[in-house]
C-alpha positions in Angstrom: -7.4 -0.5 9.9 -4.6 -0.7 7.4 -6.5 0.4 4.3 -8.1 3.5 6.0 -4.7 4.5 7.4 -3.2 4.1 3.9 -5.9 6.3 2.4 -5.3 9.0 5.1 -1.6 9.0 4.5 -2.1 9.0 0.7 -4.2 12.2 1.1 -1.5 13.7 3.3 1.3 12.8 0.8 -0.6 14.3 -2.1 -1.4 17.6 -0.3 1.6 18.2 1.9 5.3 19.0 1.6 6.2 16.5 4.3 6.7 12.9 3.3 5.9 10.5 6.1 7.2 7.0 6.2 4.5 4.3 5.8 4.4 0.9 7.4 6.2 2.2 10.5 5.1 2.4 14.2 4.7 5.5 16.3 7.3 4.5 18.8 9.8 7.3 19.2 12.9 7.9 21.3 13.5 11.7 21.4 16.4 13.7 22.8 15.7 16.4 25.3 16.6 19.0 22.7 13.9 17.7 20.3 11.3 17.5 23.1 12.0 21.1 24.2 11.7 22.3 20.6 8.4 20.5 20.1 7.0 21.8 23.4 7.8 25.4 22.3 5.5 24.9 19.3 2.5 24.8 21.7 0.4 22.8 19.3 -3.2 22.2 20.5 -3.6 18.9 18.8 -0.1 17.8 17.8 0.3 15.3 15.0 3.5 13.9 16.4 4.5 11.8 13.4 4.4 14.9 11.2 5.8 17.3 13.7 8.9 15.2 14.5 9.7 15.1 10.8 8.8 18.7 10.1 11.2 20.2 12.8 14.1 18.7 10.8 16.2 16.9 13.4 18.1 13.8 12.2 16.2 10.6 12.5 17.1 6.9 12.4 14.7 4.1 11.7 15.2 0.9 13.5 13.7 -2.2 11.8 12.2 -4.9 13.9 9.8 -7.8 13.4 6.5 -7.3 15.1 4.8 -10.4 16.5 1.1 -11.0 16.1 -1.0 -9.7 18.9 -0.7 -12.0 21.9 -4.1 -11.3 23.5 -7.0 -8.9 23.4 -8.4 -6.8 20.5 -7.5 -3.4 19.1 -9.3 -0.5 20.5 -8.7 1.6 17.3 -12.1 2.4 15.9 -11.5 3.1 12.2 -14.7 5.0 11.4 -15.1 6.9 14.7 -15.8 10.6 14.3 -13.0 11.3 16.8 -10.4 9.4 14.7 -11.4 11.1 11.5 -11.7 14.6 13.0 -8.4 14.2 14.8 -6.7 13.3 11.5 -8.2 16.3 9.7 -7.7 18.8 12.5 -4.2 17.8 13.4 -2.6 16.3 10.3 -4.3 17.7 7.3 -4.9 21.2 8.6 -1.3 21.5 10.0 0.6 20.1 7.1 -1.4 20.9 4.0 -2.4 24.1 2.2 -5.6 22.4 0.8 -7.9 23.5 3.6 -6.8 27.1 3.3 -7.2 27.0 -0.5 -10.6 25.4 -0.1 -11.7 28.1 2.4 -10.5 30.8 0.0 -12.4 29.4 -2.9 -15.6 28.9 -0.8 -15.2 32.4 0.6 -14.8 33.8 -2.9 -17.8 31.9 -4.2 -20.0 33.1 -1.3 -19.0 36.7 -1.9 -20.4 36.6 -5.5 
């Protein structure tokens, strides 16, 4: 899971203006003001990690030691189509100009 996540975030870092923290969890404590602002965006498939950073409110990172999993197995399927398409539709399309540039180039080439 870790290496595929790192590849995804590396792509996002190279193609986006936002710089996400790596090696952090997705746990967030948001003020009502931030939640209200995020809800006003009316995102269809929100990439919360990116949106919270993008809206520009102050953030604080709290460091903690994560214990190994006590029981059970992860349900995160690395190579599932849903995971890959969700990353591309929510993170890459929302925070990168590369898909728009690619569409423009392909549109220009198909017009020739």
